C-alpha positions in Angstrom: -9.7 -11.4 -29.7 -10.5 -9.8 -26.9 -11.4 -11.1 -23.4 -12.9 -8.5 -20.6 -11.6 -8.9 -16.7 -14.9 -9.2 -15.7 -15.9 -12.0 -18.4 -12.7 -14.2 -17.0 -13.6 -13.5 -13.6 -16.8 -15.3 -14.3 -14.9 -18.1 -16.5 -12.7 -18.9 -13.4 -15.1 -18.1 -10.8 -17.4 -20.8 -12.2 -15.1 -23.7 -13.4 -13.5 -23.1 -9.7 -16.8 -23.9 -8.2 -18.3 -26.5 -10.0 -14.9 -28.8 -10.2 -13.7 -27.9 -6.7 -16.5 -30.2 -5.4 -15.1 -32.7 -6.6 -11.4 -32.8 -4.7 -13.0 -33.8 -1.3 -11.8 -37.1 -1.5 -8.5 -36.5 -3.7 -5.7 -36.8 -2.6 -4.0 -33.5 -2.2 -0.1 -32.8 -2.0 0.1 -29.2 -0.3 3.9 -27.4 -0.6 5.0 -24.2 0.9 8.0 -21.7 0.0 9.3 -18.3 2.2 12.2 -16.1 2.2 13.5 -13.9 4.4 15.6 -11.6 3.8 17.2 -8.1 4.8 18.4 -5.1 2.7 19.9 -2.1 3.5 21.7 0.6 1.3 23.9 3.4 1.8 21.8 6.3 0.6 18.9 8.3 2.6 16.7 7.8 -0.4 14.1 5.0 -1.0 15.5 2.8 -4.2 13.0 -0.1 -5.7 10.3 0.9 -3.1 11.8 0.3 0.2 15.7 0.2 0.1 17.4 3.6 2.3 19.8 3.6 4.4 17.5 2.4 7.6 17.5 -1.1 6.0 14.1 -3.3 5.6 13.0 -6.8 5.1 10.5 -5.7 2.3 11.8 -5.8 -0.7 11.9 -10.3 -0.6 10.5 -11.1 2.3 7.1 -13.3 1.6 5.4 -16.8 2.6 3.6 -19.0 0.0 1.1 -21.9 0.6 0.4 -23.9 -2.6 -2.3 -26.9 -3.5 -2.1 -29.8 -5.6 -5.0 -32.0 -6.2 -6.5 -34.5 -8.5 -9.9 -34.0 -9.5 -10.4 -37.3 -12.0 -8.9 -38.7 -14.6 -6.4 -36.4 -15.3 -7.6 -33.3 -14.3 -6.1 -31.6 -11.4 -6.3 -28.3 -9.2 -3.7 -26.2 -8.2 -3.6 -22.9 -5.8 -1.0 -20.5 -4.2 -1.6 -17.9 -2.1 1.3 -15.6 -1.2 1.6 -12.9 1.7 4.4 -10.3 0.5 4.4 -6.8 0.8 1.2 -5.1 -1.1 2.0 -3.8 -4.6 0.0 -0.7 -4.4 0.8 0.1 -1.1 4.7 1.4 0.5 3.2 1.0 4.1 1.1 -2.6 3.6 1.6 -6.5 3.8 -1.2 -7.9 2.2 -2.4 -12.2 1.0 -2.9 -12.2 -2.8 -4.1 -15.5 -5.0 -1.4 -15.9 -7.0 -2.4 -19.1 -8.6 -6.1 -20.8 -9.1 -6.0 -23.0 -12.0 -7.6 -26.2 -13.7 -5.4 -27.7 -15.9 -5.7 -30.9 -18.2 -3.2 -33.3 -19.3 -5.1 -35.3 -22.2 -1.7 -36.7 -23.3 1.6 -37.0 -22.0 2.8 -33.7 -24.2 -0.1 -31.6 -24.1 -1.1 -29.1 -21.0 -3.8 -27.4 -21.0 -5.1 -24.4 -18.2 -7.6 -22.1 -17.0 -7.5 -20.0 -14.6 -5.2 -17.4 -12.7 -1.7 -18.6 -13.7 2.1 -17.1 -13.7 2.9 -15.7 -17.5 5.3 -17.6 -19.2 7.8 -14.6 -19.5 11.7 -15.2 -18.5 13.9 -18.2 -17.1 12.7 -17.8 -13.6 9.2 -16.1 -14.2 7.3 -19.4 -12.9 9.5 -19.3 -9.6 10.5 -16.2 -9.1 9.0 -16.7 -6.2 10.6 -20.0 -4.7 14.5 -18.2 -3.5 15.4 -21.9 -3.0 15.3 -22.6 -6.9 18.1 -20.1 -8.0 21.0 -18.8 -6.4 20.7 -14.9 -7.1 19.6 -13.2 -4.0 18.1 -10.9 -5.6 16.5 -11.6 -9.8 17.7 -8.5 -11.8 15.2 -5.6 -11.3 16.3 -3.9 -14.5 15.0 -7.2 -16.1 12.7 -8.5 -13.9 10.1 -5.3 -14.1 9.6 -5.7 -18.2 5.2 -6.7 -17.5 3.6 -4.5 -14.3 2.1 -8.6 -13.7 3.5 -11.6 -13.5 0.7 -13.6 -13.7 -3.0 -14.0 -15.9 -6.1 -14.6 -15.7 -7.3 -17.2 -18.7 -6.2 -19.9 -20.6 -2.5 -21.4 -21.8 -1.0 -24.3 -23.4 1.6 -26.5 -23.0 2.8 -28.7 -26.0 6.3 -30.6 -25.3 8.2 -32.5 -27.8 11.2 -35.1 -27.1 14.2 -35.7 -29.2 16.9 -38.1 -27.7 18.4 -35.0 -25.0 16.3 -32.4 -26.0 13.3 -31.3 -25.2 11.2 -28.4 -26.9 8.4 -26.9 -25.0 6.2 -24.5 -26.7 4.0 -22.2 -23.9 1.1 -20.2 -25.1 -1.7 -18.1 -23.8 -4.1 -15.4 -23.9 -6.4 -13.7 -21.0 -6.3 -10.6 -18.7 -4.4 -9.4 -16.1 -5.0 -6.4 -13.7 -1.7 -4.5 -12.3 -0.6 -0.8 -11.0 2.6 0.9 -12.2 4.3 3.1 -9.7 5.6 7.0 -9.8 6.8 9.1 -7.4 6.0 12.8 -7.6 8.0 15.5 -6.8 5.5 17.6 -7.0 1.8 18.2 -6.2 -0.5 19.8 -8.9 -4.5 19.6 -7.4 -6.6 17.8 -8.1 -5.2 14.8 -9.4 -1.6 15.1 -8.5 0.2 15.0 -4.8 4.0 14.8 -4.4 4.9 11.4 -3.4 4.1 7.6 -3.9 1.3 7.2 -6.9 -0.2 4.3 -8.1 -2.4 3.9 -10.8 -4.2 1.1 -11.9 -4.1 -0.7 -15.2 -6.3 -3.4 -17.0 -4.6 -5.3 -19.8 -5.5 -7.8 -22.1 -2.8 -10.6 -22.9 -1.2 -12.6 -25.6 1.9 -14.6 -25.8 3.7 -17.4 -27.3 7.4 -18.4 -26.3 9.6 -21.2 -26.9 12.5 -23.2 -24.9 14.7 -25.8 -25.5 16.1 -27.9 -22.6 18.9 -30.1 -23.5 20.6 -32.0 -20.6 23.0 -28.9 -19.1 21.9 -25.6 -21.5 18.4 -24.1 -22.0 17.5 -21.6 -24.5 14.4 -19.1 -24.8 12.0 -16.8 -27.1 9.0 -14.6 -26.2 6.6 -12.7 -28.0 4.2 -11.3 -26.1 1.6 -8.4 -27.0 -0.3 -6.4 -24.0 -3.5 -3.6 -24.7 -3.7 -1.4 -21.3 -6.1 0.8 -20.7 -5.7 3.1 -17.6 -8.2 4.0 -14.3 -6.9 7.8 -15.1 -9.0 7.0 -19.0 -7.4 7.8 -22.4 -3.6 8.9 -22.2 -1.2 11.1 -23.4 0.8 9.8 -26.2 2.8 13.3 -26.2 2.8 16.6 -25.1 2.6 19.4 -27.3 4.9 22.5 -26.4 3.3 26.1 -26.2 5.3 29.3 -26.5 5.3 31.8 -24.2 7.6 34.1 -25.2 10.7 33.2 -27.6 12.4 30.7 -26.4 10.4 30.4 -23.5 7.3 28.1 -23.1 6.0 24.8 -21.1 5.0 21.5 -22.4 1.3 21.0 -21.9 0.4 18.2 -19.7 -3.3 19.4 -18.6 -6.1 20.5 -20.4 -6.6 23.7 -18.7 -4.1 25.3 -19.2 -3.5 27.1 -22.3 -2.5 25.2 -25.8 -3.8 22.7 -28.5 -5.5 19.5 -27.2 -3.2 17.0 -25.8 -3.2 13.9 -28.0 -4.2 10.9 -26.3 -4.5 7.2 -26.6 -7.5 4.9 -25.2 -5.1 1.8 -24.8 -1.4 1.6 -25.0 -0.3 -1.4 -27.2 2.8 -2.7 -25.7 5.1 -5.4 -27.4 7.7 -7.2 -25.8 10.2 -9.4 -26.9 12.3 -11.5 -24.8 15.5 -13.4 -25.3 17.4 -15.8 -22.6 19.3 -18.4 -22.4 21.5 -20.4 -19.4 24.4 -22.6 -20.4 26.8 -24.8 -18.8 30.3 -24.0 -19.5 33.6 -26.1 -18.4 34.7 -27.1 -14.4 31.2 -26.1 -13.2 30.6 -22.5 -14.3 27.2 -21.5 -15.6 26.6 -18.2 -17.9 23.0 -17.2 -17.7 21.7 -13.9 -20.0 18.0 -12.4 -21.1 17.0 -9.5 -23.1 14.1 -8.0 -22.9 12.6 -5.3 -25.8 9.6 -3.5 -24.2 8.0 -1.3 -27.1 4.9 1.0 -26.6 3.4 1.3 -30.4 1.3 4.4 -30.0 3.1 6.3 -27.9 5.9 7.9 -26.4 6.7 7.2 -22.3 9.2 6.3 -20.2 8.6 2.2 -20.5 9.6 2.0 -23.8 12.7 0.2 -23.0 15.1 -2.3 -23.5 16.4 -4.2 -20.4 19.1 -7.1 -20.1 21.4 -8.6 -17.8 24.5 -11.6 -18.2 25.7 -13.6 -15.1 28.5 -16.0 -14.1 28.1 -18.0 -11.7 30.6 -20.8 -10.0 29.5 -24.0 -8.2 32.0 -24.8 -5.5 30.6 -27.6 -3.1 27.5 -26.2 -2.1 28.8 -22.5 -2.5 27.3 -20.6 -5.8 29.0 -17.4 -6.2 28.4 -14.9 -9.0 28.7 -11.6 -10.6 26.1 -10.0 -13.1 26.0 -6.7 -15.4 22.2 -5.5 -15.8 21.0 -2.6 -17.5 18.1 -0.8 -18.0 17.3 1.7 -20.6 14.5 4.1 -22.3 13.6 4.0 -26.2 15.9 7.4 -26.9 13.0 9.0 -28.2 11.0 9.1 -25.0 14.3 9.2 -23.1 15.0 12.4 -24.8 11.6 13.7 -24.0 11.6 13.1 -21.2 14.6 14.7 -20.4 13.7 17.7 -22.7 10.2 17.9 -20.0 12.1 17.4 -17.1 14.8 20.3 -17.7 12.2 22.4 -19.1 11.8 26.1 -16.8 10.0 29.1 -17.4 11.3 32.0 -15.9 10.0 33.3 -12.2 8.3 36.6 -13.3 6.2 34.8 -15.8 2.0 34.8 -14.5 2.1 31.0 -12.6 5.5 30.5 -13.1 5.1 28.2 -10.0 2.9 26.0 -11.7 4.0 26.1 -14.4 7.6 24.3 -13.3 5.7 22.3 -11.0 3.7 20.2 -14.0 7.2 20.0 -15.8 8.4 17.9 -13.4 5.1 16.0 -12.6 5.0 15.2 -16.5 8.7 14.2 -16.2 7.7 11.8 -13.2 5.0 10.5 -14.9 6.7 9.6 -18.2 8.3 6.4 -15.8 11.9 6.3 -17.9 14.6 4.5 -17.0 18.8 4.8 -17.4 20.6 2.8 -15.0 23.0 0.0 -15.0 24.2 -2.3 -12.4 26.3 -4.6 -11.3 26.2 -7.5 -8.6 28.1 -9.6 -6.6 26.6 -12.2 -4.8 26.8 -15.9 -3.5 24.4 -18.7 -1.8 25.2 -21.6 0.0 22.7 -24.6 0.4 21.8 -26.0 3.2 20.0 -28.5 1.9 18.0 -29.6 -1.2 15.3 -27.0 -0.9 16.9 -24.5 1.4 19.6 -21.5 0.9 21.3 -19.1 2.5 22.8 -15.6 0.0 23.9 -12.5 0.0 25.3 -10.0 -2.3 26.5 -6.5 -2.7 24.8 -4.3 -5.9 26.4 -1.4 -7.3 24.0 0.8 -9.2 24.7 3.8 -11.5 21.6 6.2 -12.6 22.1 8.4 -15.9 19.1 10.9 -17.3 16.4 8.9 -15.8 16.3 6.9 -12.6 12.7 5.3 -11.7 13.3 3.1 -9.6 14.9 6.0 -7.2 11.9 7.9 -4.8 14.8 11.4 -5.0 14.6 14.1 -2.4 11.6 16.5 -3.5 14.1 19.2 -4.2 16.3 18.0 -6.1 15.9 17.8 -10.0 19.2 15.4 -10.4 19.2 11.7 -11.7 22.7 10.8 -11.8 23.4 9.0 -8.7 25.0 6.0 -7.2 23.6 3.4 -4.8 24.9 0.1 -3.1 23.2 -2.5 -1.4 23.6 -5.2 0.8 21.7 -8.3 1.0 21.2 -11.6 3.2 18.6 -13.6 2.7 17.7 -17.2 3.9 15.1 -18.9 1.1 13.6 -22.8 1.9 10.9 -24.4 0.0 8.8 -27.0 2.1 
């Protein structure tokens, strides 16, 4: 079943406009959350959009307000607005309506919601903006970049079963989302591509189902998700044919204007995502947290076809919680091999149009969005109060043959780099 973005927006707007009129006299609860974060790296290029040796406040800083109000009986309205760095402009902040949904609880063990709501994707997806609720200074980006959108406009249900000290939760959703995929291009190939940051808008029809088990001390999570993605650029290349100019010399064709066979395309990408997660309490106030995700693109060879995961150990010592984690993300072998072949391909300068051909190869490689990196981090959080924390972290990242989180210098072809990031933040909920 497919729901268009326009249909979902009309549905949500209609529901909100009808039901908000009933909230004027209702008792409301207003809460908020904020993070002020400073981070700096030891490199002069940008990592994760903002990080360089000049420092930034943009990576994690944000401010949010949430309103919850009963409408009638077991119906409630939830609105959340957030101010944070833009998701489609590296140089701007913007307000967004993060949540806007109507919820109905027909019984204690059923919850139905319609509107704009958070995807039940990972262990910390629901509270990823509220830094006071977890100890990491920054959730591992290798894992928390699985989907370009954290929210969906549509319908969701939650069913809960209680059994002694166990709580089972089944969540499902159906809806649409719009987001922007960011690329960094090292070359300009007129008229469509200019060197620097490039954002491509995407619309997705999404469906998913997750199961979570909570015990007194442990949490286990499993999720299956599917997205049908359409790009603002129209049909997307599923592969790139190789065109020989001379023996052992040629290029991967990415533009129809270039000589050679037609570039194979797909009208939409079919993306499946599997997620596994666990948070386990160990003796002596230790905790073990781990998550794994497999993002598979079924009908194209592309860099976002990845496996990602992290494993963290935390130790509570009074109000202090030091932690260490390892995280990694790597594109599937076939797609990573294709990226490497395109990125390294060059034609000699004596070939007519060699400069444009070589620029097209670098651009095609950058548009693959491939990953090959791992990180280790040492951090600590200090709980000032039940609703506020100060956090500090050192993170060391190594990249291999592909590094889509890095904006490389325009003149460089290599991807193997090391980045050290130091961050300090204060998070509060109120």
